[in-house]
N, C-alpha and C positions, 0 to 999 in steps of 0.2 A: 534412804537408798539401801537396796539389798545387793549382795554379790552372788555370783553363780556358784552353786554347790557342785564340785566336780563329780564326774561319774565314779561309781564304786569300782574298785579294782579287786576282784576276787583272787585268792591265792590258789594257784594251780601248779601241778608238778607231775612229771612222768615217772618219778621215782617211787611211787606208792605201790606197795605189795603187801598182802596179808602176812601177819606174823604168826597167827594161829592156824592150825589145820582145822578142818571141819570137825574132826574127832575131838580136838581140844576144846573147841567152842561148845560142842554138845556136852562135854564133861562139866564145863562151867555152868551151862544152863540146867543140867541135872542137879547140880549143887544148889542153884537158886530154887528150883522146884521143890527140892527136899526141904529146904529151910521154910519155904512158904507153907508147905503141907504139914510138916512135923513140928516146927518151932512156932511159926506164925509171926504176925506183925501186930504191934499194938496200935490200935486206932481209937484214940480218946474222943470219939465223935459219935453220938447216938445216931445221927443221920447216916454216917458211913456204915456203922454196924448193921443198921436196918437194911441198907442196900445189899450188903454181903449176905445177910440172912435170907433175904428174898430170893437170892440166886443159889442157895444151897451150900454156902461156906459154913464151916464150923465156928461158932461164936462162943467165946467165954466172956459173958457180960461183966462178971466181977473184975476180971483182969483187963477187960476191953481188948482182948486179943482175938485176931482173926486167923484161922488156918484155912488156906485156900488149896483145894485139890488141883493137881496138875491139869486135868481136863478142863476145869473152869478157867484156869489161867490161860491156857492155849485158846480156848474159845473166845474169851474176852479180847485177847491180844490180836486175834485174827481180824477184828473190826477196826483196829487202829490204822490210819493211813500211813503209807510209807513216805509220801511226799505231800507237802502243802506249802502254801504261800504265806510269807510274812511281808505285809505291804508297807511300802514307803508312802510318804504323802503324795509323791508323784510316781507313776509307774516305772520310771527309769531307776528308782531306788528299791524296787521289789526284790525280795530274796526268795528264790525257789529252793526249798530244802529237799533235794533229790540225790545228793551225793556227787553231783557233777562238779561242784565248786565248793571251796571253803571260804566262808566269810568271817572276817575278823571283827571282834567286838571289844568295846572298852571293858575294863574290869568293873566288878560290882561291889557296892555297898561298903566302901571305906568310911571311916568315921573321923579321920584327921586330915587336915590340909596343911601343907607347908605354904604359908602365905607368900604370894608372889612379890609383895612389897617389903614386908617386915622380915621375911624368911623365918618366922617363928611358927612352930607347930601349934595348931589350935583345932577346936571342934569344927566339923564341916557345917556349912549352911546351904540354904536353898540357892542363894546367889552364886555359890561356888559351882553347884551342879549346872545351873543355867549357863555359866561361863564355859564350863567343860564341854557341854553339849554343843555350844556355838563353835568352839574351836574344833571339836571332833567332826562337826559337819563339813569342815573345810579340808579334812584329811582323807584322801581317796581310798586308802586301804581299810578304813573303818567303815563297815557296812551296816553296823547294828549297834545301837546304844543301850548299854546297861547303866543303871544309876551308879556312876563311879563312886560318888559319895552320897551320903544321905542328908536330908534336910533336918538336922538335929535341932534347929531353931523352931520346929513346928510340932514337937512332942509326938503323941500317938498317931497323929495324922500325917507324919512325915512321908510315908510311902505315897500318899495321895499327892502331896506337894512335889515329890520326886517325879511322878508321872507328868504333872503339870509343867514342871521346869523343862523336861526333855521335849514334850510335845510342842512347846512354844518356841523351841530354839534349834530344831533340826528338821530336815526333810526326810531323814532316814527312819527306819523302823526302830521302835522303842520297846525295851523290856519294862513296861509300865505297871504290870500287875505283880505284886509280891504278897507276902503274908502280912495281912493287916487284921485288925479287929473285923470279923466278917461283915459287920454292919456297914463298914466303909468300902468293902469290895464293890458294891453296886455303884458307888460314885466313880470308881475307876472305870467300870463298864460304861457308865454314862459319858465319861470323857472320851472313850474310844468311839462311842456312837456319834458324839458331836464332831469329832475330827473326820470320821468316815462319811458322815452326812445323814445316814439313817441306819436302822437295824439290819436291813437286808445287805447293804454294802459292807457294814461292819463284819458280817459273817463271811462274805465273799473275800473281802480285803481287810482283814484285821490290822489296824495300825499299831497295835501293841500285842505283846505276848506276856505270859505270866511265868514266874519261877517260884516253885515251892520246895523249900529245903526239908529233907527228912531228918530224923533224929537217930543218930547211930548209938547203939546198935539196934536195928530192927524195930523202929517205931516211927510213927508219924506225929506231926504237930497238930493239935486240935484246930487252932485257927487256920493253919496252913491248909489242911485238908478240906475244911469247910469253904475257904476262899476258892480253892481249886474247883470245887463243884459249882460255885457261882460263875467263875470264869468260863468253865467248860460249857455250861448251859448257854452262855452268851456267845459261844463260838470263838472264844479267845484261846489260842493255842497255849497249852500248859506244859512246862517241863518240870520234872521232878529231879532234884539234885541231891545226891548222896555224897557225903564227905567223910568216909570212915578213916580213922587214924590208927595205924598199926601201933600196937603196944598198949593202947588205951581203949578206944571204942571199936577196935577191930583186932583180930588175932595177929600174931607176929608172923604172918604169911601173906605174901602178895596175892595169891589166889584166894585165900580165905577172905581177905579184905575186899577183893572184887566181888565175890558172891554175896557177902553181907550187904555191900552197897547196891548190888544189882537187885537183890530181894526187896530192899526198901523202895527202889525206883519202880520196879515192876509192879509191886503191890499198889502203888499210887495210880499207875497207868491202868491197871485192871479195874480199880474202883471207877475211874472215869469212863472206861468203856462199858462197864455194866450199867452205869447210870445214863450215859449218852453215847451209844454206839456210833463209831465213826468220828468222834470228837478228835481234833488234832492234838497229839501229845508227842513230846520228845524226851529223850533219855539223857541224863547228865550224871557222870560219876567221876569223882576225883579222889584218889587215894593219897593220903598223906602219912606222915610218920612222926612219932614223938621222939624228941632227942633224949636218949636214955640217961644221959648224965645230968640234964637240967630240967627235963619235962617240957621243954619248949616245943612249939608247933613248927614242923618243917613241911612245907608244901611240896618241895622238890625231892621226890624219891628218885634215886639214880637207877631207875628201871623204866622201861617203856609202858608203864601201866596205863597212862592216859590213852595211848594208842590201842591197847588191848580193850579198854573200856568202850571205844568206838566200835571195834569189831563185835563186841558183845551186844552193844545197842543195835547194830545193823542186823544181827542174827534174830532179834525180835521184830525186825522189819519196821523200825521207826527211825526218824532222824536223830542225830546226836548233837549235843552241845558239849564239846570236849575234844580230846585228842592231843592238845598242846595248850600250854598257857605260858605267858611271858612274865607275869607279875613275879616280883622277887621277894624273898624272905628278908633281904637286907633292909636295915632301917634307914639307910641313906644311899645316895648315888655313889657308886664306886665299882671296884673290880667285881664284887659278887653280883651286884645288880646287872652289870653289863654281861657277865658270863651267863647268868640265868635267863636273861631276856633273849640273848642270842641263841642259846640252846632251845628255848621255846620256839623261836621263829624258824629255826632249822627243822624242828619237828613238824611244822606245818606241812613240810614237803613229804612227810612220811605217813601222814594220816589222812583219811578221807572224811573226817568229821565235817558236818555241814557248817557248824559255827564253832569257832575257837578263838583264842587270842588272849582275852583278859588283859589288855595292855593298860598301863598307866599307874599302877599301884605298887607300893613298896610295903615292907613290914608285914608280909604275909597277908596282903590284900587289905590293909588297914589304913595306909597313909598315902594321900595323893600329893605328888610333887609335880608342879606344872611342867617343868622341863622334861620329866620322865615320860610324859605322854608323847612329846615330840621325839625324844630319843628312841622310844619303843617303836613309834611309827616309822622312823628312818631305818631301824633294824629290819622291820617287816619289808619295806621297799627293797632293801639290799638283798635280803634273803630270797624274796620272790624273784628278783632278777637272776640270782645265782642258781636257784633250784627249779626254775620253770623249764629247764632243758635248753638245748642249743639249736637254733634255727640255722642250719648250715647254708641253706639257700639264700638267706638274708644278706650274706656277705660275699664280696668278690675276692679273688686272690691278689688283685692289684699288681699283676705282673708287669703291665706296661709302665705303671708308675715306678715300680722298683727298678725296672730297666732304665728309665729316664734319669732317675736320681743317681744310680750307680754306687760304687764303693766310697765310703768315707765322706758322704754328704749327708744332708738331712731332708726331712719331708715337710718342714714347717711351712714353707711358702707354696706348696703344691695345691692346686685347686681341689684335688681329691681329698686332701686333709681338711681344707676349709668346708667342704661339703659334708664331712662326716664328724665334725667336732661334737655334735649333739647326739651321737648314736649311743652313747654309753651313760648309764646312771652313775655319776660320781657324786657322792654325798656332799651337800653344801656344808655339812657340819664337820667334815674332816679336812685335814691338811691346810687349814687356814692359819696365817701367820700375822703377827703384829709387824709394824714397820721395822722394829729392831730385829726381826727374824725369829722371835720366840713364838711358840705355838699358841694359838687361841684355844681355850678350853671348850670342847664341844658342848658341855653343859651350859656354858654361858650363851653360846649361839642358839641353843635350843630354847633357853629362857627368852631370848630376844624374839625368836620366832613365835612362841606362845603369845607373848604380849602383842606382837604385830597382828596375828590372826584375831586376837580378842578385840582389837580396835578396828580392823579393816573388814572382817568377814561378818556378814549378817545374812543368814539364809532368808529366802522369800518368806514373808510372814503369813500367818493364817489370816483369813478374813476377819474383820473386826467383830462380826456377829459371832463367829466361832470363839474368838478370844474372850468375848464377854460371857459366852455360855460356859466356857471352861472356868472362868473366874467365879461365876455363880455356883458351879458344882463344887469347887474347892471350898468356898465359903460355907456352903451347906454341909460339907463333910466336917469342917471344923466345929460347926454348931452341934452336929450329931454326936461327936466324940465327947463333947462337953456335957451332954445330958446325964 
C-alpha cells in the first residue's frame, strides 16, 4: 500500500525587496569580471582547458589557469536560461525556477546520523537516506530532495547509491548528480533516463539535477568539472556551489568573499555555456567565516550575505539555490539550533531565491538528527504562515457575535467559534502537556512524528521494470569502480 504524497507548499512573501542598488550590483559584477580576467580560475581538466582555448580565453597550461575576458563571459552567460523546469515524478511536483516561488530543500551530504533507536552518532548509510527521502516525501513544505546524508557503506560509488535511494523513495525532484569519478556520472544519467522514460523526456523533464562544488579560492575540482560537462550534455541542470570562508579561503571582507565565490560559480557556468549553449545552469553561493579563536567553521555569518548572493545570481539572469538556510552549526538540538533554524526560516521571506532551505542537519551540515527534520519543517510552516502577509478579506469582524455574547461572557459555545476552530496553524509540537501538567518536550513529539511517518508513509512506487533497471545500473556502476 502506498499513501498520498501531499502537494508541495512553496514559500511566498510580500516582504521581499532588493537590498542592493543596481550600482552596487554592477560594482560586485565588475569585481567578478576583474578576477576572471586578471587572476583567473584554475581548471585542472584538459577537456575544460581545450574548450576555453577554442573560444579565445587565455590559458596557462602549466598552472592549469584560465583567464576569461569580460566580453567572453558576457557572451557565454547570455545563452544561459533564466528559467527552467526541475521535474517531479508527477507533474504536480514540478518546480519552475522563475523567481515567483521559493522551494525548500533538504540539506545535503551529511556524514553522521544520530540513530533513531540507539541515539548514538554513527556513519551514515544508504538505508538512512532512503528513510529520510520517504519521510521528506510526506512533508509538504519540502519541494526538492538533496542527499541529506551520504551512502558511506558504498565507498566511491556512494553518490550513485544516493541517487538511487532518493529516486526510489520520493515523487519529488532529486538532486541526484554530484561530483563522482567521471566514469560513474554516466550511470547517474542512465538512472535519470530510466525514470524519465527516454532521452527526449529526460531533456524536457529532467527528474534530477546536479551540484558541483568549487574549490575556494578560485579553483574548480577536476572530477567535478568533468562530471558537470557530462551532466550538461545530457540536459541535466547543473548548479555550481561556492562556499568561501572569510579569514581562510576568502578575504576578511563580506564583499570580497562574495566576489571570490561569484567568480568561481560564474567560471563554471561560462564553461558549460561555451560547451553547450542554452544548457540549464544555476548559481549557488554561501559565505561562511572561520572562528578566529579556534579555527572552527561557522556557516552563520550575522550579515544578509545569502540574500545578497541571490541578487547577484539574478543579475547574471540565472536561477539561484541560496538566500537562506536553516541548518545549524550546533552539534545537538538546543537553543542555538532553534535560533539558527528560525532565523533561516524568517529569511525565506526576505529573499527571492528559487531554492533554499537546507533543513535537517546540525553540526555545520554534517549530522542528521531525525527529529531535527520535523522541527525544521514545523518552523518553516509557522514562518510561512506568519510571513506570507495578511488576507484582510478572509476574516469577518464578527460584530454580530460580539454583540450577542456581550460583556464578561465567552465565545466557547458560539457556532461562529466552532466554524473557525481550524482557521489557524497551531503547531502540534507546542503547548502539549503531560497529565501532571508538565510540558512535553517538542523534540520528543518530533521524534514520534518522524517514526510515525517512517512507518505509515510510502510514496507511490516506481514501476517494477524501472526499479529493476535502476538496480541494474547501480550494480554496473559498482563493478565499474572496482575495475
